[in-house]
C-alpha positions in Angstrom: -59.5 -137.1 -101.2 -59.1 -140.0 -98.9 -62.1 -140.8 -100.7 -64.3 -140.9 -97.7 -66.5 -143.2 -99.6 -63.9 -146.0 -99.3 -64.9 -147.3 -95.9 -62.5 -150.1 -95.2 -60.9 -151.5 -92.0 -57.8 -149.6 -91.2 -54.5 -151.4 -91.5 -56.2 -154.2 -93.5 -54.0 -156.3 -95.8 -56.2 -155.6 -98.8 -54.7 -157.0 -102.1 -51.7 -158.2 -100.1 -51.6 -161.8 -101.3 -51.6 -160.5 -104.9 -48.8 -158.1 -104.1 -46.9 -160.8 -102.2 -46.9 -163.1 -105.2 -45.8 -160.3 -107.5 -43.0 -159.2 -105.1 -41.8 -162.8 -104.9 -41.6 -162.9 -108.7 -39.9 -159.5 -108.9 -37.2 -160.1 -106.4 -36.5 -163.7 -107.2 -32.9 -164.4 -108.4 -31.9 -162.1 -111.3 -35.3 -160.4 -111.5 -34.2 -158.1 -108.6 -31.5 -156.6 -110.8 -33.3 -156.6 -114.1 -36.9 -155.9 -112.8 -38.0 -158.8 -114.9 -41.7 -159.3 -115.4 -41.8 -162.9 -114.5 -45.4 -164.1 -113.8 -46.3 -164.6 -110.1 -46.5 -168.2 -109.0 -49.9 -169.6 -108.3 -51.0 -169.6 -104.7 -50.6 -172.7 -102.7 -54.1 -174.4 -102.2 -55.8 -173.2 -99.1 -55.7 -175.5 -96.1 -56.8 -175.0 -92.5 -53.8 -173.5 -90.6 -52.8 -175.1 -87.3 -53.2 -172.5 -84.5 -49.9 -173.6 -82.8 -48.0 -173.2 -86.1 -49.6 -169.8 -86.5 -48.6 -168.6 -83.0 -45.0 -169.8 -83.4 -44.6 -168.2 -86.8 -46.1 -164.9 -85.7 -43.8 -164.6 -82.7 -40.8 -165.3 -85.0 -41.9 -162.8 -87.6 -42.6 -160.1 -85.0 -39.1 -160.4 -83.6 -37.7 -160.2 -87.2 -39.8 -157.1 -88.0 -38.6 -155.4 -84.8 -35.0 -156.0 -85.8 -35.6 -154.8 -89.4 -37.4 -151.6 -88.5 -35.5 -150.8 -85.3 -38.9 -150.5 -83.4 -38.6 -152.3 -80.1 -41.6 -154.4 -79.0 -43.0 -152.6 -75.9 -45.9 -154.9 -75.1 -47.2 -158.3 -76.3 -49.4 -158.3 -79.4 -52.6 -160.3 -79.4 -53.0 -162.5 -82.4 -55.6 -164.9 -83.8 -56.8 -166.7 -86.9 -60.1 -165.6 -88.4 -62.5 -167.3 -90.7 -64.0 -165.6 -93.8 -67.3 -165.1 -92.0 -65.5 -163.5 -89.0 -63.5 -161.2 -91.3 -66.7 -160.2 -93.1 -68.4 -159.3 -89.8 -65.4 -157.3 -88.8 -65.4 -155.4 -92.1 -69.1 -154.4 -91.5 -68.4 -153.4 -87.9 -65.4 -151.3 -88.9 -67.3 -149.6 -91.8 -70.1 -148.6 -89.4 -67.6 -147.4 -86.8 -65.6 -145.3 -89.2 -68.5 -143.6 -91.1 -72.2 -143.7 -90.4 -74.8 -144.5 -93.1 -75.3 -140.8 -94.0 -71.6 -140.1 -94.4 -71.1 -143.2 -96.6 -74.1 -142.1 -98.7 -72.6 -138.7 -99.1 -69.3 -140.1 -100.1 -70.8 -142.4 -102.7 -72.9 -139.5 -104.2 -69.9 -137.3 -104.3 -68.0 -139.9 -106.3 -71.0 -140.1 -108.6 -71.1 -136.3 -109.0 -67.4 -136.4 -110.2 -68.3 -139.2 -112.6 -66.1 -141.8 -110.7 -69.0 -144.2 -109.9 -72.0 -145.2 -112.0 -75.3 -143.7 -110.9 -77.1 -145.9 -108.3 -74.0 -147.9 -107.6 -74.4 -149.9 -104.3 -71.0 -149.1 -102.9 -71.6 -150.5 -99.4 -72.5 -154.0 -100.6 -69.8 -154.0 -103.2 -67.1 -152.9 -100.8 -68.1 -155.5 -98.2 -68.0 -158.3 -100.8 -64.7 -157.0 -102.3 -62.9 -156.6 -99.0 -64.1 -160.0 -97.8 -62.6 -161.4 -101.0 -59.4 -159.4 -100.7 -58.4 -159.1 -97.0 -55.6 -161.5 -96.0 -55.1 -160.1 -92.5 -55.3 -156.9 -90.5 -54.1 -155.2 -87.4 -56.8 -153.6 -85.3 -55.3 -150.6 -83.5 -58.3 -150.2 -81.2 -58.0 -153.7 -79.8 -54.2 -153.9 -80.4 -54.8 -157.2 -82.1 -53.5 -158.9 -85.2 -55.6 -161.2 -87.4 -54.8 -163.4 -90.3 -57.2 -165.3 -92.6 -57.2 -168.9 -91.7 -57.5 -170.1 -95.3 -54.1 -168.7 -96.3 -51.1 -171.1 -96.4 -48.6 -170.6 -93.6 -45.8 -169.5 -95.9 -48.0 -166.8 -97.4 -49.1 -165.9 -93.9 -45.6 -165.0 -93.0 -45.6 -162.3 -95.6 -48.9 -161.0 -94.3 -47.5 -161.1 -90.8 -44.5 -159.1 -91.8 -46.8 -156.3 -93.1 -49.4 -156.3 -90.3 -46.9 -156.7 -87.5 -45.0 -153.7 -88.8 -48.3 -151.8 -88.1 -48.4 -153.3 -84.6 -44.9 -152.0 -83.9 -45.6 -148.6 -85.4 -48.7 -148.4 -83.3 -46.8 -149.0 -80.1 -44.4 -146.1 -81.0 -46.6 -143.6 -82.8 -50.3 -144.4 -82.0 -51.2 -144.8 -85.6 -55.0 -144.5 -85.3 -54.9 -141.1 -83.7 -52.1 -140.1 -86.0 -54.1 -140.8 -89.1 -57.3 -139.2 -87.8 -55.4 -136.0 -86.8 -55.5 -135.1 -90.5 -59.3 -134.8 -90.5 -61.3 -133.2 -91.9 -58.9 -133.0 -94.9 -59.5 -136.3 -96.8 -56.5 -135.8 -99.0 -54.2 -135.3 -96.1 -55.7 -138.4 -94.4 -55.0 -140.5 -97.5 -51.4 -139.3 -97.5 -51.0 -140.5 -93.9 -52.6 -143.8 -94.7 -50.1 -144.1 -97.5 -47.2 -143.7 -95.1 -48.5 -146.5 -92.9 -49.2 -148.9 -95.8 -46.1 -147.9 -97.7 -43.7 -148.3 -94.7 -45.2 -151.7 -94.0 -44.6 -152.6 -97.6 -41.0 -151.6 -97.4 -40.6 -153.6 -94.2 -42.2 -156.6 -96.0 -39.8 -156.3 -98.9 -36.9 -156.2 -96.5 -38.3 -159.3 -94.8 -38.5 -161.0 -98.2 -34.8 -160.0 -98.9 -33.4 -161.5 -95.7 -30.5 -163.7 -96.5 -30.0 -162.3 -99.9 -27.3 -159.8 -98.9 -29.7 -157.0 -100.1 -31.4 -154.3 -98.0 -33.5 -151.2 -98.3 -30.7 -149.2 -99.8 -30.6 -151.7 -102.7 -34.2 -151.4 -103.7 -34.7 -150.5 -107.4 -37.3 -148.2 -108.7 -40.5 -150.3 -108.8 -43.1 -150.1 -111.6 -46.4 -150.2 -109.8 -47.9 -152.2 -112.6 -45.6 -155.1 -111.7 -47.1 -155.3 -108.2 -50.8 -155.5 -108.8 -50.8 -159.1 -109.8 -53.3 -160.9 -111.9 -56.8 -159.3 -111.6 -58.3 -162.5 -113.1 -57.6 -164.2 -109.8 -59.8 -161.7 -108.0 -63.2 -161.6 -109.7 -64.7 -158.7 -107.8 -61.7 -156.5 -108.1 -61.7 -157.2 -111.8 -65.3 -155.9 -111.9 -64.7 -152.8 -109.8 -64.9 -149.4 -111.3 -61.3 -148.2 -112.2 -61.5 -145.5 -109.5 -62.1 -148.1 -106.7 -59.2 -150.2 -107.8 -56.9 -147.2 -107.9 -58.1 -145.9 -104.5 -57.5 -149.3 -102.9 -54.0 -149.8 -104.5 -52.7 -146.3 -104.0 -51.7 -146.5 -100.3 -49.7 -149.7 -100.9 -47.9 -149.0 -104.2 -47.5 -145.3 -104.2 -46.9 -145.4 -100.4 -44.2 -148.0 -101.0 -42.4 -145.7 -103.5 -42.7 -142.7 -101.2 -41.5 -144.5 -98.1 -38.6 -146.2 -99.9 -37.5 -142.8 -101.3 -37.6 -141.1 -97.9 -36.1 -144.0 -95.9 -33.3 -144.9 -98.3 -30.7 -142.2 -97.4 -30.5 -143.0 -93.7 -32.6 -146.1 -93.2 -35.3 -146.9 -90.7 -34.0 -144.1 -88.4 -35.9 -141.7 -90.6 -39.2 -143.3 -89.9 -39.9 -141.3 -86.7 -39.2 -138.1 -88.7 -42.1 -139.0 -91.1 -44.5 -139.4 -88.2 -43.3 -136.1 -86.7 -43.6 -134.3 -90.0 -46.3 -136.2 -92.0 -46.9 -135.6 -95.7 -49.6 -132.9 -96.1 -51.1 -134.2 -99.3 -51.2 -137.0 -101.8 -49.2 -134.7 -104.0 -46.2 -135.2 -101.7 -46.8 -139.0 -101.8 -46.8 -138.9 -105.6 -43.8 -136.6 -105.7 -41.5 -137.3 -102.7 -39.2 -134.5 -103.6 -42.0 -132.0 -102.8 -42.2 -133.6 -99.3 -38.5 -133.2 -98.8 -38.7 -129.6 -100.0 -41.6 -128.9 -97.6 -43.9 -127.6 -100.3 -47.4 -127.4 -98.8 -50.4 -126.1 -100.8 -52.3 -123.2 -99.2 -55.9 -123.8 -98.2 -58.5 -123.1 -100.8 -62.0 -121.8 -99.9 -65.4 -121.9 -101.6 -67.9 -119.1 -101.8 -71.1 -120.0 -99.8 -74.1 -121.1 -101.9 -76.3 -122.5 -99.2 -78.6 -119.4 -99.0 -78.8 -119.0 -102.7 -79.8 -122.7 -103.2 -82.6 -122.5 -100.6 -84.1 -125.0 -98.2 -84.7 -127.7 -100.8 -81.0 -128.3 -101.1 -78.7 -129.9 -98.5 -74.9 -130.1 -98.5 -73.7 -133.7 -98.6 -70.0 -133.1 -98.4 -67.2 -130.5 -98.6 -63.6 -131.5 -98.7 -60.3 -131.6 -100.7 -59.7 -133.8 -103.8 -55.9 -133.5 -103.9 -53.7 -134.4 -106.8 -54.6 -138.1 -106.5 -58.4 -137.3 -106.7 -58.0 -135.0 -109.7 -55.8 -137.5 -111.4 -58.6 -140.0 -111.1 -61.2 -137.6 -112.5 -59.0 -136.6 -115.4 -58.0 -140.1 -116.1 -61.6 -141.2 -116.2 -62.4 -138.8 -119.2 -59.0 -138.0 -120.8 -57.0 -141.2 -120.3 -54.2 -141.9 -117.9 -51.3 -140.2 -119.6 -53.1 -136.9 -119.9 -54.7 -137.2 -116.5 -51.4 -137.8 -114.8 -49.7 -134.9 -116.5 -52.5 -132.4 -116.0 -53.1 -133.3 -112.3 -49.4 -132.7 -111.5 -50.2 -129.0 -112.0 -52.5 -129.2 -108.9 -51.7 -126.6 -106.2 -54.8 -126.8 -104.0 -58.5 -127.3 -104.3 -61.9 -127.5 -102.5 -65.2 -129.1 -103.6 -68.7 -129.2 -102.3 -71.6 -131.5 -103.3 -75.3 -130.6 -102.8 -78.4 -132.7 -103.2 -81.9 -131.4 -104.0 -84.2 -133.2 -101.6 -87.2 -133.9 -103.7 -85.5 -134.9 -106.9 -82.1 -136.2 -105.5 -80.5 -134.0 -108.2 -76.8 -133.2 -107.5 -74.9 -129.9 -107.7 -71.1 -130.0 -107.8 -69.0 -126.9 -107.1 -65.2 -127.1 -107.3 -62.3 -124.6 -107.1 -58.9 -125.5 -108.3 -55.6 -123.7 -107.9 -53.0 -124.5 -110.5 -49.2 -124.0 -110.3 -49.2 -121.1 -112.8 -51.5 -119.2 -115.1 -50.2 -121.1 -118.1 -51.1 -124.4 -116.4 -54.5 -123.0 -115.5 -55.1 -122.2 -119.2 -54.1 -125.8 -120.1 -56.4 -127.1 -117.4 -59.2 -125.0 -118.9 -58.7 -126.4 -122.3 -58.5 -130.0 -121.3 -61.1 -130.0 -118.5 -63.7 -128.5 -120.8 -63.1 -131.5 -123.1 -63.6 -133.8 -120.1 -66.8 -132.1 -119.1 -68.2 -132.6 -122.6 -67.3 -136.3 -122.4 -68.9 -136.6 -119.0 -72.2 -135.0 -120.1 -73.5 -136.7 -123.2 -76.7 -134.6 -123.6 -75.6 -131.0 -124.2 -77.0 -127.9 -125.7 -76.2 -124.2 -126.0 -72.5 -124.7 -126.0 -70.6 -121.5 -125.4 -66.8 -120.9 -125.2 -64.5 -118.0 -124.6 -60.8 -118.1 -123.7 -61.6 -118.2 -119.9 -65.2 -119.3 -119.9 -67.1 -122.4 -121.0 -70.7 -123.5 -120.5 -73.5 -125.7 -121.8 -76.9 -126.9 -120.7 -77.9 -130.4 -119.7 -81.2 -132.0 -118.6 -79.9 -131.7 -115.0 -78.8 -128.1 -115.1 -76.1 -125.9 -116.5 -72.4 -126.8 -116.6 -69.9 -124.0 -116.2 -66.1 -123.7 -116.2 -64.5 -120.3 -115.4 -60.8 -119.6 -115.0 -59.0 -116.4 -113.8 -55.2 -116.1 -113.4 -54.1 -119.5 -111.9 -57.5 -120.6 -110.6 -60.5 -122.3 -112.0 -64.1 -122.7 -110.8 -66.6 -125.4 -112.0 -70.3 -125.6 -111.4 -72.3 -128.6 -112.5 -76.1 -128.7 -112.0 -76.5 -125.0 -111.3 -77.6 -122.0 -113.4 -76.0 -118.9 -114.7 -77.4 -116.7 -111.9 -75.7 -118.8 -109.3 -72.4 -118.7 -111.3 -72.6 -114.9 -111.6 -73.0 -114.8 -107.8 -70.0 -117.0 -107.2 -67.9 -115.0 -109.7 -68.9 -111.8 -107.9 -68.0 -113.2 -104.4 -64.5 -114.2 -105.7 -64.0 -110.7 -107.2 -63.2 -112.1 -110.6 -63.8 -110.1 -113.8 -67.3 -110.2 -115.3 -68.5 -113.4 -116.9 -68.7 -113.1 -120.7 -72.2 -112.5 -122.0 -73.8 -115.4 -123.9 -75.1 -114.5 -127.4 -78.9 -114.3 -127.6 -80.7 -116.5 -130.1 -83.9 -115.3 -131.7 -87.3 -116.9 -131.0 -88.0 -119.4 -133.7 -84.4 -120.5 -134.0 -84.3 -121.0 -130.2 -87.3 -123.3 -130.3 -85.7 -125.4 -133.1 -82.5 -125.6 -131.1 -84.4 -126.7 -127.9 -86.3 -129.3 -129.9 -83.2 -130.7 -131.6 -80.9 -130.3 -128.6 -78.1 -128.8 -130.8 -76.9 -125.2 -130.5 -76.8 -122.6 -133.3 -73.8 -120.8 -134.7 -75.4 -117.4 -134.0 -72.0 -115.7 -134.0 -71.3 -116.8 -137.6 -74.5 -116.0 -139.3 -75.9 -112.6 -139.8 -79.5 -111.7 -138.7 -80.6 -111.6 -142.3 -79.2 -115.1 -143.0 -80.8 -116.5 -139.9 -84.2 -115.1 -141.0 -83.7 -116.6 -144.5 -82.8 -120.0 -142.9 -86.0 -119.9 -141.0 -88.0 -119.8 -144.2 -85.9 -122.3 -146.2 -86.2 -126.0 -146.0 -86.0 -127.5 -142.5 -83.4 -129.9 -143.9 -80.7 -127.3 -143.1 -79.4 -128.3 -139.7 -77.8 -125.8 -137.4 -74.2 -126.7 -136.5 -73.0 -127.1 -133.0 -71.9 -123.8 -131.6 -68.4 -123.3 -130.3 -67.6 -119.6 -129.9 -63.9 -119.0 -129.9 
């Protein structure tokens, strides 16, 4: 998903100073050829920038970016220096314009439902503080105005200008705000378009950096994203951010750079208009540019309706698409990055919905994933069931079959059901709701869960641990009831 919860000013140079310093280290002297991991140099101490110097530098950089990208300047670009207080006020205004309070709340709760944000995390306040710390400059496509932070040294400003003025030129040719919003309501597709904008501006900024070196876009090496994120210690709030927020902020710049460089390399900047004419359909195409070139587009996935079954006490907060990037983040959260990256690459479409119970604020999460093959769906089943166990610490009545997995939590049942190359998950619901969903999708019957006898069931509920009812005969279970209570039932896992 574009992670609708990430409300940030569009075309904002978030993290750009960190990336600039890393790029400078990467492309300096022999590091270009060897991709050396030389540390970025420390930023020059901030001083108040002279407005006349800023205006002259921005005009010079704008002319250079027009020459690099081949995008002619069609009209003058307004430009100004902004203080930290002014940038903070602009961030708040942009957040309110892009999403209202209810939409931002829904996005934050959806991220919580997936386990990507801690419960009760104050996302609005954190993002305002984080972006105020991070934004070096921005281009406002509504006002057609370019801003740079007035505390950044003029030499670092030039790199920010190279990035932001590329946005200004693209806007004059492709109307970038409308182009990005045309992907709505598909959040994943919107993030893919954002990645084109940030990624192409990153490529242009790299070419600006390489001026006079005899190098060009065609000479760019494959870049390890880890080399471009700089020293997080220099950015205290980013260092504290949940991993998902860091990744969601960085993705359009770094993965967008890789995508844009790959597509533009064969024929140069002439190919840029083709990307705007035929935009990437998903973050999967950003992550795997060959899929963009081949034209592979996932078919839409739909969810069975549950609104009537849930009743008036429940309201839908959000329904959208996670995409490969979104699922990579979820799987990475619970299975680690290597497994998450490999498993998410099997993504072939999805849809999710998040509901909230009004009195209790309890959440219900429903997802449907399409995998590239039945074998990959089986692999997803095995590994995502593990992720669900890690996500929910308090579990009871664990039950597993080759295509069905469930357990109970204090906040409702958790179910994972797969058939052919698709999987369905339900968290916070109950078996009756799952059976209705299964029926609406015309899937085979859900396996029956073994019944547990009365006294044993009470002991299980008290201890919060399921009983291996499939492994003990009725006679043995009765004998166990009368023997010492020191015999503890083992956790059930029906294979």
